Structures are given as C-alpha cells and as structure tokens.
C-alpha positions, 0 to 999 in steps of 0.5 A: 692779574686776571684770570689768576692763572696768568700770574701763576704762569708768569711766576712758574707756579703753574709749571711746578703744579703740573710737574707735581701732579703728573708724578701723582699719576705714576701711582694715581692718588689724584682723587679719593679713590687712590687707585695707585695704578701707573696711568703714565704707563697706560694702566687704568683705575676706577675712572677707566682713564690712562694718560690721555683725556677723553672728550665727549663734546666741546661747545658753548653751553647756554643751560648753566647758571646765568652768571656762568652761561651769560649771553655768549655761553659757557665754553663747555668741555665735557670729559668722558669717564668719572670717579663716581658711579651715580646710578641715576647719572643723566650723562651716563653715556659718556660718564660711565659708558665711555663714549668720547674721543681720546685727544692729545693734550695739545688738542685740548689746548686748541679746544680752549682757544677755540671756545675763547675765539667764539666769545665764550665767557669761560672755559667750563671743565665738566668732570675734570677731577680724574684728568686735572694734571692733563688739563693744567698742561693744556692750559700751560700750552694755551696761555702763550697762544693767547688764552685769557678767559677764566677757568670754571672747575665744574666738579661732582665735589668728590675731591681730595682737599689736598689736590684742590689746594694745588689749584690755588692761584689757577682756578677763578671759578668753582662750580661744585656739587654738594650731593649727599650729607649721608655716607649710606646714601652716597654709597648706595647711589654713587658708590662713594661712601666717603663722599660727605667728608671729602666733599665738605673739606674740599668745599671749604678749600675752594671757598678759601681760595676764591671766596663768595661769587663776584658777579660783574655788571653784565651778570657774568661771574668773574671769580668765586664759588657757586654750589650746586645741590640736586634735590632727590626724592625722599630727602635722600640728598640730605638738604637739611644737613648740607644747608646747615653746613654751608651756612655755618662752615662756609658763609651765608653769602654763598651762592647756591643753585638749588636744582629740581631737574632730577629724573630717574634714568640709567640704572634706576628702577621705578621701585627704587626710592629715587625711582620718580621725579621730585614733587613740588612739595619736596622742592618747596621744602628744600627751598624753605630749608635753604632760606631757614639757614639764611641762604639768600643768594642763588637760583631756584627753579620755578614750576615752568622750569625757568630759573629765578635769582633767590636773592634780594639784589644781585648788584649788592654783590658786585 
C-alpha cells in the first residue's frame, strides 16, 4: 500500500509504535540527548518541549528540493524547538527562541489533512525528532479521515538509530542532514559532540528502510532518501569524509542536495571561522569532492541561486 503507513495502520503496527514511543517519554530517550525527564508530566529537557507539540507554521513550501516541492508545494509543518543548538541556525526564532503555538494532537492531525486538501504532494515534518511520538499519534488520527499522501521526515540527522528503526513501515521519504564529520566541529557549532556517529548510523538505517530515491514521471519523489549537506566556510562541515561515507557505506546512487545558502546569523560573529558566506571556490571544491566519489545524483546550486540536477538523466531512476 502507498503510502506505506496505510499498511501499518491496517495491521496495527502504527498503534504499537505509538504506544512504545509514548512510554519512552516517561523518561525521555527519544533522541541522543537522553534527558530522561518525564515529559508526560510536563517536564522539559534539552528540547524545551513537554507533551504538546509546538508549531511555528503550516503551509505549502516551494523552496525545498524539486522532487519534494513539486508543482503544488510540499505540505510543510515547521515545529518549534530542536534537539540541537546550531549557533548559525537560520530558523533560530522558533528552533531556539521558542516562537510558535502549542497545539493539541488532534489539531496537528487537522493540519495534515488541510495540507492534503490544498493538493500538497507530501506532509513535510521539519524538525520532528523531539516530538516523533506525538506526530505518529496525529497520523493515526488523520488516516481514518482520509490522509493518503506520504510523510517526509525532514531532520537535522541527530537521531538515535534505534528510534529511527521504529519508523520502518511508516515513513516513505527521509530528508536528513549530514552536517558534520568531526566531533569537535559538531560540539563547537551545534553543541552535539557525538553528532557524526549517531548521524551516520541513523542514515544507514534510513537507507535500509527506503533505499534510493524513487522519482516519478512528474518529477515528484514517491519513496526514498535525499541527503542534505550544507557547505560551511573553511571546510568545517567535513565534506570529504561525508561524501566518502555516503559513497562507501550507503550507495553511489544516493541523491544529495549540496547546499550553498549558508550565511552567518544568530550567534555567529564576523571574527568566527564561520563568520562569512562561503566562497565560489569553496562550493566548487565541495562539488568536485562529491563527483570524485562517484556521487552523481542530486542538486547543486548555480551562481544565480538556481538549483540544477547534477545527474545525467533523472528518468533512469524511475
């Protein structure tokens, strides 16, 4: 069945995963932080979120990768708060400063249905990690009311692989970041010193579940994974090691979005190593590294800011 969560709803798997993950909130170990606070009783850990999810916005989004946005837009739900603390976060107003509105889980289900009603291609869950159980419960409410477009799990990649494993049979599309290959950089810029290890193990699990991105005739992704890699100044994102990992540990057919839009904001100072935009040469170097490891499928950004498919022919991957 498609989306795959329809089958998990029918056979009872979705209900079992919801029950299991809500129990994990009693002493929260949903993400690598493992704060062990009782969120069911209103306690808050690193993500500053108790039981109810907080939503910043719910809208069609046309600025994602072309197979995600398509022609009608991606049904994007931006969740407030995060389990990372990136000093350069462009969304810091709601990811770290708490802007947004707490919503009942039934309301979250209504948001999903509304996005489907206006013909969005998918439900794009941005920063879902810390409220994954609540999202699944909303999904369970929305399915009997007619929800039938795929879920896109849009994550920073700071995930526990054993938690991602629970999403097998529920998520059709993964859109994770691979942000760093170095523990020191991850700690300094995102307060997540163990990011590379958890990130790589989780990416492997996502690939095991959904495989290479399957792009349909209209250019819309139906299932699979697209990895995002944000190029940072002074090679801080560790592009070489990340591309090598993808090519050798995942697949050379993996779709990659090589992002050039970094700019210093939030807590970044001009004197910091990341206190400037990347240069054309730095982005070109990242692109060359990507191709050096035989990674041809994906999107690169031209100097005019437009995205271009970097592969030979998308139709070969139908």
